[in-house]
PDB file of N, CA, C and O in Angstrom, chain B, residues numbered from 101:
ATOM      1  N   MET B 101     116.990  -3.087  90.020  1.00  0.00           N
ATOM      2  CA  MET B 101     117.823  -3.330  91.173  1.00  0.00           C
ATOM      3  C   MET B 101     118.901  -2.247  91.202  1.00  0.00           C
ATOM      4  O   MET B 101     119.274  -1.687  90.172  1.00  0.00           O
ATOM      5  N   PHE B 102     119.385  -1.973  92.404  1.00  0.00           N
ATOM      6  CA  PHE B 102     120.374  -0.916  92.558  1.00  0.00           C
ATOM      7  C   PHE B 102     121.577  -1.396  93.358  1.00  0.00           C
ATOM      8  O   PHE B 102     121.447  -2.124  94.342  1.00  0.00           O
ATOM      9  N   VAL B 103     122.746  -0.969  92.909  1.00  0.00           N
ATOM     10  CA  VAL B 103     123.969  -1.092  93.690  1.00  0.00           C
ATOM     11  C   VAL B 103     124.329   0.324  94.118  1.00  0.00           C
ATOM     12  O   VAL B 103     124.440   1.225  93.287  1.00  0.00           O
ATOM     13  N   VAL B 104     124.511   0.510  95.416  1.00  0.00           N
ATOM     14  CA  VAL B 104     124.894   1.819  95.944  1.00  0.00           C
ATOM     15  C   VAL B 104     126.318   1.692  96.463  1.00  0.00           C
ATOM     16  O   VAL B 104     126.587   0.929  97.390  1.00  0.00           O
ATOM     17  N   ALA B 105     127.226   2.446  95.857  1.00  0.00           N
ATOM     18  CA  ALA B 105     128.631   2.444  96.282  1.00  0.00           C
ATOM     19  C   ALA B 105     128.887   3.713  97.084  1.00  0.00           C
ATOM     20  O   ALA B 105     128.715   4.826  96.586  1.00  0.00           O
ATOM     21  N   LEU B 106     129.302   3.527  98.337  1.00  0.00           N
ATOM     22  CA  LEU B 106     129.649   4.649  99.204  1.00  0.00           C
ATOM     23  C   LEU B 106     131.162   4.797  99.206  1.00  0.00           C
ATOM     24  O   LEU B 106     131.892   3.810  99.302  1.00  0.00           O
ATOM     25  N   THR B 107     131.625   6.035  99.100  1.00  0.00           N
ATOM     26  CA  THR B 107     133.053   6.329  99.183  1.00  0.00           C
ATOM     27  C   THR B 107     133.245   7.388 100.256  1.00  0.00           C
ATOM     28  O   THR B 107     132.656   8.467 100.190  1.00  0.00           O
ATOM     29  N   TYR B 108     134.074   7.072 101.246  1.00  0.00           N
ATOM     30  CA  TYR B 108     134.307   8.014 102.337  1.00  0.00           C
ATOM     31  C   TYR B 108     134.996   9.276 101.825  1.00  0.00           C
ATOM     32  O   TYR B 108     135.886   9.215 100.977  1.00  0.00           O
ATOM     33  N   LYS B 109     134.565  10.430 102.363  1.00  0.00           N
ATOM     34  CA  LYS B 109     135.119  11.730 101.991  1.00  0.00           C
ATOM     35  C   LYS B 109     135.904  12.363 103.132  1.00  0.00           C
ATOM     36  O   LYS B 109     136.491  13.432 102.967  1.00  0.00           O
ATOM     37  N   VAL B 110     135.916  11.709 104.279  1.00  0.00           N
ATOM     38  CA  VAL B 110     136.502  12.299 105.486  1.00  0.00           C
ATOM     39  C   VAL B 110     137.491  11.315 106.110  1.00  0.00           C
ATOM     40  O   VAL B 110     137.499  10.140 105.743  1.00  0.00           O
ATOM     41  N   PRO B 111     138.319  11.771 107.039  1.00  0.00           N
ATOM     42  CA  PRO B 111     139.266  10.868 107.713  1.00  0.00           C
ATOM     43  C   PRO B 111     138.549   9.751 108.480  1.00  0.00           C
ATOM     44  O   PRO B 111     137.386   9.883 108.859  1.00  0.00           O
ATOM     45  N   ASP B 112     139.267   8.659 108.695  1.00  0.00           N
ATOM     46  CA  ASP B 112     138.720   7.476 109.357  1.00  0.00           C
ATOM     47  C   ASP B 112     138.104   7.772 110.719  1.00  0.00           C
ATOM     48  O   ASP B 112     137.089   7.176 111.076  1.00  0.00           O
ATOM     49  N   GLU B 113     138.699   8.681 111.484  1.00  0.00           N
ATOM     50  CA  GLU B 113     138.156   8.947 112.814  1.00  0.00           C
ATOM     51  C   GLU B 113     136.759   9.572 112.747  1.00  0.00           C
ATOM     52  O   GLU B 113     135.942   9.367 113.644  1.00  0.00           O
ATOM     53  N   ILE B 114     136.491  10.328 111.692  1.00  0.00           N
ATOM     54  CA  ILE B 114     135.146  10.897 111.516  1.00  0.00           C
ATOM     55  C   ILE B 114     134.180   9.810 111.057  1.00  0.00           C
ATOM     56  O   ILE B 114     133.037   9.762 111.512  1.00  0.00           O
ATOM     57  N   VAL B 115     134.632   8.941 110.162  1.00  0.00           N
ATOM     58  CA  VAL B 115     133.813   7.791 109.756  1.00  0.00           C
ATOM     59  C   VAL B 115     133.454   6.972 110.992  1.00  0.00           C
ATOM     60  O   VAL B 115     132.291   6.626 111.199  1.00  0.00           O
ATOM     61  N   ASP B 116     134.454   6.666 111.806  1.00  0.00           N
ATOM     62  CA  ASP B 116     134.234   5.851 112.998  1.00  0.00           C
ATOM     63  C   ASP B 116     133.267   6.518 113.980  1.00  0.00           C
ATOM     64  O   ASP B 116     132.476   5.835 114.630  1.00  0.00           O
ATOM     65  N   PHE B 117     133.327   7.835 114.087  1.00  0.00           N
ATOM     66  CA  PHE B 117     132.418   8.569 114.973  1.00  0.00           C
ATOM     67  C   PHE B 117     130.963   8.378 114.535  1.00  0.00           C
ATOM     68  O   PHE B 117     130.079   8.208 115.374  1.00  0.00           O
ATOM     69  N   HIS B 118     130.715   8.405 113.221  1.00  0.00           N
ATOM     70  CA  HIS B 118     129.350   8.313 112.695  1.00  0.00           C
ATOM     71  C   HIS B 118     128.895   6.875 112.439  1.00  0.00           C
ATOM     72  O   HIS B 118     127.720   6.643 112.155  1.00  0.00           O
ATOM     73  N   ARG B 119     129.811   5.911 112.534  1.00  0.00           N
ATOM     74  CA  ARG B 119     129.474   4.518 112.217  1.00  0.00           C
ATOM     75  C   ARG B 119     128.327   3.947 113.066  1.00  0.00           C
ATOM     76  O   ARG B 119     127.453   3.292 112.500  1.00  0.00           O
ATOM     77  N   PRO B 120     128.280   4.157 114.394  1.00  0.00           N
ATOM     78  CA  PRO B 120     127.159   3.581 115.155  1.00  0.00           C
ATOM     79  C   PRO B 120     125.788   4.067 114.666  1.00  0.00           C
ATOM     80  O   PRO B 120     124.849   3.276 114.575  1.00  0.00           O
ATOM     81  N   ALA B 121     125.672   5.343 114.357  1.00  0.00           N
ATOM     82  CA  ALA B 121     124.399   5.871 113.851  1.00  0.00           C
ATOM     83  C   ALA B 121     124.100   5.308 112.460  1.00  0.00           C
ATOM     84  O   ALA B 121     122.948   5.013 112.142  1.00  0.00           O
ATOM     85  N   HIS B 122     125.130   5.162 111.640  1.00  0.00           N
ATOM     86  CA  HIS B 122     124.957   4.564 110.308  1.00  0.00           C
ATOM     87  C   HIS B 122     124.481   3.125 110.442  1.00  0.00           C
ATOM     88  O   HIS B 122     123.583   2.706 109.712  1.00  0.00           O
ATOM     89  N   MET B 123     125.063   2.362 111.361  1.00  0.00           N
ATOM     90  CA  MET B 123     124.679   0.968 111.537  1.00  0.00           C
ATOM     91  C   MET B 123     123.247   0.852 112.062  1.00  0.00           C
ATOM     92  O   MET B 123     122.524  -0.066 111.673  1.00  0.00           O
ATOM     93  N   ALA B 124     122.832   1.758 112.927  1.00  0.00           N
ATOM     94  CA  ALA B 124     121.443   1.765 113.407  1.00  0.00           C
ATOM     95  C   ALA B 124     120.487   2.060 112.258  1.00  0.00           C
ATOM     96  O   ALA B 124     119.455   1.404 112.118  1.00  0.00           O
ATOM     97  N   TRP B 125     120.837   3.056 111.431  1.00  0.00           N
ATOM     98  CA  TRP B 125     120.024   3.362 110.250  1.00  0.00           C
ATOM     99  C   TRP B 125     119.965   2.151 109.326  1.00  0.00           C
ATOM    100  O   TRP B 125     118.899   1.815 108.811  1.00  0.00           O
ATOM    101  N   LEU B 126     121.095   1.498 109.114  1.00  0.00           N
ATOM    102  CA  LEU B 126     121.159   0.349 108.221  1.00  0.00           C
ATOM    103  C   LEU B 126     120.265  -0.783 108.722  1.00  0.00           C
ATOM    104  O   LEU B 126     119.564  -1.412 107.929  1.00  0.00           O
ATOM    105  N   LYS B 127     120.283  -1.048 110.026  1.00  0.00           N
ATOM    106  CA  LYS B 127     119.416  -2.086 110.588  1.00  0.00           C
ATOM    107  C   LYS B 127     117.955  -1.759 110.323  1.00  0.00           C
ATOM    108  O   LYS B 127     117.187  -2.628 109.908  1.00  0.00           O
ATOM    109  N   ASP B 128     117.569  -0.517 110.559  1.00  0.00           N
ATOM    110  CA  ASP B 128     116.185  -0.102 110.301  1.00  0.00           C
ATOM    111  C   ASP B 128     115.819  -0.274 108.830  1.00  0.00           C
ATOM    112  O   ASP B 128     114.713  -0.705 108.505  1.00  0.00           O
ATOM    113  N   ALA B 129     116.758   0.068 107.938  1.00  0.00           N
ATOM    114  CA  ALA B 129     116.505  -0.059 106.499  1.00  0.00           C
ATOM    115  C   ALA B 129     116.361  -1.528 106.099  1.00  0.00           C
ATOM    116  O   ALA B 129     115.507  -1.864 105.278  1.00  0.00           O
ATOM    117  N   PHE B 130     117.190  -2.406 106.672  1.00  0.00           N
ATOM    118  CA  PHE B 130     117.040  -3.841 106.414  1.00  0.00           C
ATOM    119  C   PHE B 130     115.699  -4.335 106.940  1.00  0.00           C
ATOM    120  O   PHE B 130     115.004  -5.090 106.260  1.00  0.00           O
ATOM    121  N   ASP B 131     115.330  -3.911 108.147  1.00  0.00           N
ATOM    122  CA  ASP B 131     114.051  -4.316 108.729  1.00  0.00           C
ATOM    123  C   ASP B 131     112.874  -3.872 107.862  1.00  0.00           C
ATOM    124  O   ASP B 131     111.848  -4.550 107.810  1.00  0.00           O
ATOM    125  N   ALA B 132     113.019  -2.740 107.185  1.00  0.00           N
ATOM    126  CA  ALA B 132     111.977  -2.208 106.309  1.00  0.00           C
ATOM    127  C   ALA B 132     112.010  -2.834 104.914  1.00  0.00           C
ATOM    128  O   ALA B 132     111.155  -2.535 104.081  1.00  0.00           O
ATOM    129  N   GLY B 133     112.989  -3.695 104.658  1.00  0.00           N
ATOM    130  CA  GLY B 133     113.065  -4.362 103.364  1.00  0.00           C
ATOM    131  C   GLY B 133     113.728  -3.558 102.265  1.00  0.00           C
ATOM    132  O   GLY B 133     113.580  -3.881 101.086  1.00  0.00           O
ATOM    133  N   VAL B 134     114.460  -2.514 102.634  1.00  0.00           N
ATOM    134  CA  VAL B 134     115.095  -1.654 101.630  1.00  0.00           C
ATOM    135  C   VAL B 134     116.313  -2.329 101.000  1.00  0.00           C
ATOM    136  O   VAL B 134     116.540  -2.191  99.798  1.00  0.00           O
ATOM    137  N   PHE B 135     117.095  -3.054 101.794  1.00  0.00           N
ATOM    138  CA  PHE B 135     118.342  -3.629 101.295  1.00  0.00           C
ATOM    139  C   PHE B 135     118.342  -5.146 101.351  1.00  0.00           C
ATOM    140  O   PHE B 135     117.716  -5.757 102.217  1.00  0.00           O
ATOM    141  N   LEU B 136     119.064  -5.744 100.397  1.00  0.00           N
ATOM    142  CA  LEU B 136     119.249  -7.191 100.326  1.00  0.00           C
ATOM    143  C   LEU B 136     120.596  -7.610 100.885  1.00  0.00           C
ATOM    144  O   LEU B 136     120.741  -8.715 101.407  1.00  0.00           O
ATOM    145  N   ALA B 137     121.584  -6.727 100.778  1.00  0.00           N
ATOM    146  CA  ALA B 137     122.937  -7.028 101.242  1.00  0.00           C
ATOM    147  C   ALA B 137     123.679  -5.718 101.456  1.00  0.00           C
ATOM    148  O   ALA B 137     123.352  -4.687 100.869  1.00  0.00           O
ATOM    149  N   SER B 138     124.693  -5.794 102.319  1.00  0.00           N
ATOM    150  CA  SER B 138     125.557  -4.633 102.535  1.00  0.00           C
ATOM    151  C   SER B 138     126.913  -5.120 103.017  1.00  0.00           C
ATOM    152  O   SER B 138     127.046  -6.245 103.499  1.00  0.00           O
ATOM    153  N   GLY B 139     127.916  -4.264 102.883  1.00  0.00           N
ATOM    154  CA  GLY B 139     129.229  -4.613 103.381  1.00  0.00           C
ATOM    155  C   GLY B 139     130.239  -3.530 103.087  1.00  0.00           C
ATOM    156  O   GLY B 139     129.973  -2.578 102.353  1.00  0.00           O
ATOM    157  N   ARG B 140     131.415  -3.702 103.684  1.00  0.00           N
ATOM    158  CA  ARG B 140     132.515  -2.748 103.472  1.00  0.00           C
ATOM    159  C   ARG B 140     133.244  -3.057 102.181  1.00  0.00           C
ATOM    160  O   ARG B 140     133.340  -4.208 101.756  1.00  0.00           O
ATOM    161  N   ARG B 141     133.754  -2.004 101.568  1.00  0.00           N
ATOM    162  CA  ARG B 141     134.611  -2.177 100.400  1.00  0.00           C
ATOM    163  C   ARG B 141     135.980  -2.643 100.864  1.00  0.00           C
ATOM    164  O   ARG B 141     136.381  -2.393 102.001  1.00  0.00           O
ATOM    165  N   VAL B 142     136.687  -3.316  99.985  1.00  0.00           N
ATOM    166  CA  VAL B 142     138.045  -3.799 100.276  1.00  0.00           C
ATOM    167  C   VAL B 142     138.968  -3.184  99.236  1.00  0.00           C
ATOM    168  O   VAL B 142     138.836  -3.486  98.050  1.00  0.00           O
ATOM    169  N   PRO B 143     139.900  -2.329  99.647  1.00  0.00           N
ATOM    170  CA  PRO B 143     140.168  -1.884 101.013  1.00  0.00           C
ATOM    171  C   PRO B 143     139.014  -1.021 101.545  1.00  0.00           C
ATOM    172  O   PRO B 143     138.120  -0.645 100.788  1.00  0.00           O
ATOM    173  N   ALA B 144     139.035  -0.716 102.824  1.00  0.00           N
ATOM    174  CA  ALA B 144     137.929  -0.049 103.518  1.00  0.00           C
ATOM    175  C   ALA B 144     137.849   1.435 103.166  1.00  0.00           C
ATOM    176  O   ALA B 144     138.145   2.299 103.992  1.00  0.00           O
ATOM    177  N   THR B 145     137.445   1.714 101.929  1.00  0.00           N
ATOM    178  CA  THR B 145     137.297   3.090 101.456  1.00  0.00           C
ATOM    179  C   THR B 145     135.841   3.516 101.401  1.00  0.00           C
ATOM    180  O   THR B 145     135.529   4.617 100.948  1.00  0.00           O
ATOM    181  N   GLY B 146     134.945   2.644 101.863  1.00  0.00           N
ATOM    182  CA  GLY B 146     133.515   2.918 101.818  1.00  0.00           C
ATOM    183  C   GLY B 146     132.742   1.629 101.976  1.00  0.00           C
ATOM    184  O   GLY B 146     133.203   0.687 102.620  1.00  0.00           O
ATOM    185  N   GLY B 147     131.563   1.597 101.383  1.00  0.00           N
ATOM    186  CA  GLY B 147     130.711   0.424 101.500  1.00  0.00           C
ATOM    187  C   GLY B 147     129.903   0.209 100.239  1.00  0.00           C
ATOM    188  O   GLY B 147     129.948   1.011  99.307  1.00  0.00           O
ATOM    189  N   VAL B 148     129.156  -0.900 100.225  1.00  0.00           N
ATOM    190  CA  VAL B 148     128.300  -1.249  99.089  1.00  0.00           C
ATOM    191  C   VAL B 148     126.970  -1.740  99.647  1.00  0.00           C
ATOM    192  O   VAL B 148     126.935  -2.505 100.611  1.00  0.00           O
ATOM    193  N   LEU B 149     125.883  -1.295  99.035  1.00  0.00           N
ATOM    194  CA  LEU B 149     124.533  -1.707  99.394  1.00  0.00           C
ATOM    195  C   LEU B 149     123.847  -2.257  98.155  1.00  0.00           C
ATOM    196  O   LEU B 149     124.047  -1.740  97.056  1.00  0.00           O
ATOM    197  N   LEU B 150     123.045  -3.297  98.318  1.00  0.00           N
ATOM    198  CA  LEU B 150     122.270  -3.876  97.222  1.00  0.00           C
ATOM    199  C   LEU B 150     120.801  -3.749  97.572  1.00  0.00           C
ATOM    200  O   LEU B 150     120.378  -4.163  98.651  1.00  0.00           O
ATOM    201  N   SER B 151     120.014  -3.173  96.656  1.00  0.00           N
ATOM    202  CA  SER B 151     118.602  -2.915  96.919  1.00  0.00           C
ATOM    203  C   SER B 151     117.749  -3.282  95.720  1.00  0.00           C
ATOM    204  O   SER B 151     118.177  -3.168  94.572  1.00  0.00           O
ATOM    205  N   LYS B 152     116.529  -3.727  96.011  1.00  0.00           N
ATOM    206  CA  LYS B 152     115.593  -4.058  94.944  1.00  0.00           C
ATOM    207  C   LYS B 152     114.293  -3.264  95.075  1.00  0.00           C
ATOM    208  O   LYS B 152     113.292  -3.618  94.452  1.00  0.00           O
ATOM    209  N   VAL B 153     114.293  -2.205  95.870  1.00  0.00           N
ATOM    210  CA  VAL B 153     113.111  -1.354  95.994  1.00  0.00           C
ATOM    211  C   VAL B 153     113.081  -0.360  94.835  1.00  0.00           C
ATOM    212  O   VAL B 153     114.026  -0.299  94.048  1.00  0.00           O
ATOM    213  N   ASP B 154     112.009   0.414  94.723  1.00  0.00           N
ATOM    214  CA  ASP B 154     111.936   1.442  93.688  1.00  0.00           C
ATOM    215  C   ASP B 154     112.860   2.600  94.044  1.00  0.00           C
ATOM    216  O   ASP B 154     113.265   2.749  95.197  1.00  0.00           O
ATOM    217  N   ARG B 155     113.187   3.415  93.055  1.00  0.00           N
ATOM    218  CA  ARG B 155     114.176   4.482  93.237  1.00  0.00           C
ATOM    219  C   ARG B 155     113.741   5.511  94.282  1.00  0.00           C
ATOM    220  O   ARG B 155     114.570   5.994  95.053  1.00  0.00           O
ATOM    221  N   GLU B 156     112.471   5.844  94.315  1.00  0.00           N
ATOM    222  CA  GLU B 156     112.005   6.835  95.287  1.00  0.00           C
ATOM    223  C   GLU B 156     112.196   6.321  96.717  1.00  0.00           C
ATOM    224  O   GLU B 156     112.649   7.062  97.590  1.00  0.00           O
ATOM    225  N   THR B 157     111.853   5.064  96.952  1.00  0.00           N
ATOM    226  CA  THR B 157     112.033   4.468  98.282  1.00  0.00           C
ATOM    227  C   THR B 157     113.507   4.439  98.651  1.00  0.00           C
ATOM    228  O   THR B 157     113.875   4.750  99.784  1.00  0.00           O
ATOM    229  N   LEU B 158     114.355   4.063  97.690  1.00  0.00           N
ATOM    230  CA  LEU B 158     115.799   4.032  97.933  1.00  0.00           C
ATOM    231  C   LEU B 158     116.311   5.425  98.278  1.00  0.00           C
ATOM    232  O   LEU B 158     117.014   5.598  99.274  1.00  0.00           O
ATOM    233  N   ASP B 159     115.968   6.408  97.471  1.00  0.00           N
ATOM    234  CA  ASP B 159     116.434   7.775  97.715  1.00  0.00           C
ATOM    235  C   ASP B 159     115.985   8.293  99.080  1.00  0.00           C
ATOM    236  O   ASP B 159     116.761   8.927  99.794  1.00  0.00           O
ATOM    237  N   ASN B 160     114.730   8.019  99.438  1.00  0.00           N
ATOM    238  CA  ASN B 160     114.213   8.467 100.738  1.00  0.00           C
ATOM    239  C   ASN B 160     114.974   7.821 101.881  1.00  0.00           C
ATOM    240  O   ASN B 160     115.252   8.472 102.889  1.00  0.00           O
ATOM    241  N   SER B 161     115.313   6.549 101.734  1.00  0.00           N
ATOM    242  CA  SER B 161     116.068   5.862 102.777  1.00  0.00           C
ATOM    243  C   SER B 161     117.494   6.401 102.866  1.00  0.00           C
ATOM    244  O   SER B 161     117.980   6.695 103.959  1.00  0.00           O
ATOM    245  N   LEU B 162     118.160   6.531 101.728  1.00  0.00           N
ATOM    246  CA  LEU B 162     119.544   7.021 101.730  1.00  0.00           C
ATOM    247  C   LEU B 162     119.648   8.416 102.330  1.00  0.00           C
ATOM    248  O   LEU B 162     120.651   8.741 102.966  1.00  0.00           O
ATOM    249  N   ALA B 163     118.636   9.236 102.139  1.00  0.00           N
ATOM    250  CA  ALA B 163     118.649  10.605 102.676  1.00  0.00           C
ATOM    251  C   ALA B 163     118.697  10.609 104.194  1.00  0.00           C
ATOM    252  O   ALA B 163     119.113  11.597 104.798  1.00  0.00           O
ATOM    253  N   LYS B 164     118.275   9.510 104.821  1.00  0.00           N
ATOM    254  CA  LYS B 164     118.262   9.410 106.283  1.00  0.00           C
ATOM    255  C   LYS B 164     119.561   8.817 106.839  1.00  0.00           C
ATOM    256  O   LYS B 164     119.757   8.794 108.054  1.00  0.00           O
ATOM    257  N   ASP B 165     120.437   8.343 105.974  1.00  0.00           N
ATOM    258  CA  ASP B 165     121.695   7.744 106.427  1.00  0.00           C
ATOM    259  C   ASP B 165     122.591   8.826 107.022  1.00  0.00           C
ATOM    260  O   ASP B 165     122.876   9.822 106.357  1.00  0.00           O
ATOM    261  N   PRO B 166     123.039   8.647 108.268  1.00  0.00           N
ATOM    262  CA  PRO B 166     123.945   9.634 108.870  1.00  0.00           C
ATOM    263  C   PRO B 166     125.227   9.856 108.066  1.00  0.00           C
ATOM    264  O   PRO B 166     125.804  10.942 108.130  1.00  0.00           O
ATOM    265  N   PHE B 167     125.683   8.860 107.316  1.00  0.00           N
ATOM    266  CA  PHE B 167     126.847   9.074 106.453  1.00  0.00           C
ATOM    267  C   PHE B 167     126.524  10.095 105.370  1.00  0.00           C
ATOM    268  O   PHE B 167     127.400  10.857 104.962  1.00  0.00           O
ATOM    269  N   PHE B 168     125.282  10.122 104.901  1.00  0.00           N
ATOM    270  CA  PHE B 168     124.874  11.098 103.892  1.00  0.00           C
ATOM    271  C   PHE B 168     124.627  12.459 104.536  1.00  0.00           C
ATOM    272  O   PHE B 168     125.181  13.470 104.106  1.00  0.00           O
ATOM    273  N   SER B 169     123.788  12.473 105.573  1.00  0.00           N
ATOM    274  CA  SER B 169     123.379  13.754 106.157  1.00  0.00           C
ATOM    275  C   SER B 169     124.530  14.500 106.826  1.00  0.00           C
ATOM    276  O   SER B 169     124.459  15.717 106.998  1.00  0.00           O
ATOM    277  N   ASN B 170     125.582  13.790 107.203  1.00  0.00           N
ATOM    278  CA  ASN B 170     126.749  14.433 107.823  1.00  0.00           C
ATOM    279  C   ASN B 170     127.928  14.588 106.872  1.00  0.00           C
ATOM    280  O   ASN B 170     129.020  14.963 107.300  1.00  0.00           O
ATOM    281  N   GLY B 171     127.721  14.303 105.583  1.00  0.00           N
ATOM    282  CA  GLY B 171     128.769  14.499 104.592  1.00  0.00           C
ATOM    283  C   GLY B 171     129.945  13.553 104.733  1.00  0.00           C
ATOM    284  O   GLY B 171     131.058  13.883 104.323  1.00  0.00           O
ATOM    285  N   VAL B 172     129.715  12.376 105.308  1.00  0.00           N
ATOM    286  CA  VAL B 172     130.788  11.416 105.530  1.00  0.00           C
ATOM    287  C   VAL B 172     131.169  10.684 104.248  1.00  0.00           C
ATOM    288  O   VAL B 172     132.339  10.367 104.031  1.00  0.00           O
ATOM    289  N   ALA B 173     130.172  10.416 103.397  1.00  0.00           N
ATOM    290  CA  ALA B 173     130.425   9.618 102.190  1.00  0.00           C
ATOM    291  C   ALA B 173     129.686  10.180 100.991  1.00  0.00           C
ATOM    292  O   ALA B 173     128.652  10.835 101.120  1.00  0.00           O
ATOM    293  N   GLU B 174     130.244   9.907  99.827  1.00  0.00           N
ATOM    294  CA  GLU B 174     129.559  10.155  98.550  1.00  0.00           C
ATOM    295  C   GLU B 174     128.855   8.867  98.165  1.00  0.00           C
ATOM    296  O   GLU B 174     129.329   7.776  98.482  1.00  0.00           O
ATOM    297  N   PHE B 175     127.723   8.990  97.481  1.00  0.00           N
ATOM    298  CA  PHE B 175     126.934   7.840  97.083  1.00  0.00           C
ATOM    299  C   PHE B 175     126.840   7.791  95.556  1.00  0.00           C
ATOM    300  O   PHE B 175     126.427   8.762  94.923  1.00  0.00           O
ATOM    301  N   GLU B 176     127.222   6.666  94.977  1.00  0.00           N
ATOM    302  CA  GLU B 176     127.002   6.427  93.551  1.00  0.00           C
ATOM    303  C   GLU B 176     125.946   5.344  93.457  1.00  0.00           C
ATOM    304  O   GLU B 176     126.104   4.261  94.021  1.00  0.00           O
ATOM    305  N   ILE B 177     124.863   5.639  92.741  1.00  0.00           N
ATOM    306  CA  ILE B 177     123.765   4.691  92.598  1.00  0.00           C
ATOM    307  C   ILE B 177     123.773   4.163  91.172  1.00  0.00           C
ATOM    308  O   ILE B 177     123.670   4.925  90.210  1.00  0.00           O
ATOM    309  N   ILE B 178     123.898   2.845  91.053  1.00  0.00           N
ATOM    310  CA  ILE B 178     123.937   2.180  89.749  1.00  0.00           C
ATOM    311  C   ILE B 178     122.704   1.299  89.645  1.00  0.00           C
ATOM    312  O   ILE B 178     122.503   0.405  90.467  1.00  0.00           O
ATOM    313  N   GLU B 179     121.885   1.549  88.643  1.00  0.00           N
ATOM    314  CA  GLU B 179     120.703   0.714  88.418  1.00  0.00           C
ATOM    315  C   GLU B 179     121.028  -0.335  87.368  1.00  0.00           C
ATOM    316  O   GLU B 179     121.665  -0.035  86.358  1.00  0.00           O
ATOM    317  N   PHE B 180     120.587  -1.567  87.607  1.00  0.00           N
ATOM    318  CA  PHE B 180     120.765  -2.613  86.604  1.00  0.00           C
ATOM    319  C   PHE B 180     119.634  -3.617  86.705  1.00  0.00           C
ATOM    320  O   PHE B 180     118.930  -3.681  87.713  1.00  0.00           O
ATOM    321  N   THR B 181     119.469  -4.398  85.654  1.00  0.00           N
ATOM    322  CA  THR B 181     118.474  -5.460  85.615  1.00  0.00           C
ATOM    323  C   THR B 181     119.196  -6.791  85.632  1.00  0.00           C
ATOM    324  O   THR B 181     119.974  -7.091  84.726  1.00  0.00           O
ATOM    325  N   ALA B 182     118.943  -7.595  86.661  1.00  0.00           N
ATOM    326  CA  ALA B 182     119.540  -8.928  86.735  1.00  0.00           C
ATOM    327  C   ALA B 182     118.793  -9.836  85.759  1.00  0.00           C
ATOM    328  O   ALA B 182     117.586 -10.038  85.891  1.00  0.00           O
ATOM    329  N   THR B 183     119.506 -10.373  84.794  1.00  0.00           N
ATOM    330  CA  THR B 183     118.888 -11.256  83.805  1.00  0.00           C
ATOM    331  C   THR B 183     119.339 -12.696  83.951  1.00  0.00           C
ATOM    332  O   THR B 183     118.677 -13.609  83.457  1.00  0.00           O
ATOM    333  N   THR B 184     120.452 -12.905  84.619  1.00  0.00           N
ATOM    334  CA  THR B 184     120.972 -14.248  84.873  1.00  0.00           C
ATOM    335  C   THR B 184     121.499 -14.285  86.301  1.00  0.00           C
ATOM    336  O   THR B 184     122.218 -13.384  86.733  1.00  0.00           O
ATOM    337  N   VAL B 185     121.134 -15.342  87.032  1.00  0.00           N
ATOM    338  CA  VAL B 185     121.574 -15.482  88.410  1.00  0.00           C
ATOM    339  C   VAL B 185     121.942 -16.938  88.688  1.00  0.00           C
ATOM    340  O   VAL B 185     121.506 -17.841  87.974  1.00  0.00           O
ATOM    341  N   ALA B 186     122.738 -17.158  89.717  1.00  0.00           N
ATOM    342  CA  ALA B 186     123.081 -18.507  90.156  1.00  0.00           C
ATOM    343  C   ALA B 186     121.874 -19.145  90.832  1.00  0.00           C
ATOM    344  O   ALA B 186     120.976 -18.449  91.306  1.00  0.00           O
ATOM    345  N   ASP B 187     121.861 -20.470  90.872  1.00  0.00           N
ATOM    346  CA  ASP B 187     120.794 -21.193  91.549  1.00  0.00           C
ATOM    347  C   ASP B 187     120.650 -20.683  92.981  1.00  0.00           C
ATOM    348  O   ASP B 187     121.640 -20.498  93.689  1.00  0.00           O
ATOM    349  N   GLY B 188     119.417 -20.463  93.390  1.00  0.00           N
ATOM    350  CA  GLY B 188     119.137 -19.972  94.726  1.00  0.00           C
ATOM    351  C   GLY B 188     118.978 -18.467  94.819  1.00  0.00           C
ATOM    352  O   GLY B 188     118.561 -17.948  95.855  1.00  0.00           O
ATOM    353  N   TYR B 189     119.304 -17.766  93.752  1.00  0.00           N
ATOM    354  CA  TYR B 189     119.205 -16.300  93.747  1.00  0.00           C
ATOM    355  C   TYR B 189     118.133 -15.798  92.778  1.00  0.00           C
ATOM    356  O   TYR B 189     118.197 -14.661  92.311  1.00  0.00           O
ATOM    357  N   GLU B 190     117.171 -16.627  92.487  1.00  0.00           N
ATOM    358  CA  GLU B 190     116.107 -16.258  91.536  1.00  0.00           C
ATOM    359  C   GLU B 190     115.307 -15.050  92.006  1.00  0.00           C
ATOM    360  O   GLU B 190     114.701 -14.360  91.187  1.00  0.00           O
ATOM    361  N   ASN B 191     115.295 -14.784  93.302  1.00  0.00           N
ATOM    362  CA  ASN B 191     114.572 -13.618  93.815  1.00  0.00           C
ATOM    363  C   ASN B 191     115.176 -12.296  93.324  1.00  0.00           C
ATOM    364  O   ASN B 191     114.553 -11.243  93.464  1.00  0.00           O
ATOM    365  N   LEU B 192     116.372 -12.344  92.758  1.00  0.00           N
ATOM    366  CA  LEU B 192     116.991 -11.121  92.241  1.00  0.00           C
ATOM    367  C   LEU B 192     116.549 -10.791  90.825  1.00  0.00           C
ATOM    368  O   LEU B 192     116.767  -9.675  90.355  1.00  0.00           O
ATOM    369  N   LEU B 193     115.930 -11.746  90.138  1.00  0.00           N
ATOM    370  CA  LEU B 193     115.487 -11.525  88.766  1.00  0.00           C
ATOM    371  C   LEU B 193     114.301 -10.558  88.736  1.00  0.00           C
ATOM    372  O   LEU B 193     113.479 -10.526  89.651  1.00  0.00           O
ATOM    373  N   GLU B 194     114.237  -9.782  87.672  1.00  0.00           N
ATOM    374  CA  GLU B 194     113.099  -8.895  87.478  1.00  0.00           C
ATOM    375  C   GLU B 194     111.883  -9.723  87.092  1.00  0.00           C
ATOM    376  O   GLU B 194     111.996 -10.720  86.379  1.00  0.00           O
ATOM    377  N   LYS B 195     110.740  -9.306  87.565  1.00  0.00           N
ATOM    378  CA  LYS B 195     109.500 -10.037  87.249  1.00  0.00           C
ATOM    379  C   LYS B 195     108.802  -9.430  86.076  1.00  0.00           C
ATOM    380  O   LYS B 195     107.745  -9.913  85.669  1.00  0.00           O
TER     381      LYS B 195
END
């Protein structure tokens, strides 16, 4: 499983300019099953994505994100194995 932490590298007005294209890309990625969850960081310095696809699929998807292709954000990808989860989240466990 992967946690992708995005950190904005540009002023807010540039982030806001690219946000509609980023949100369209994100919807397509969710529709394709790439992500399990997403949201803004608090404070709003970037975002976080949760994915359970393989690394190649994740990398290919992230490369299409307008925040990446336009240099809006840096991406930190953290891989981990979920070994314990709360009731109802068993789908996050490795098989």
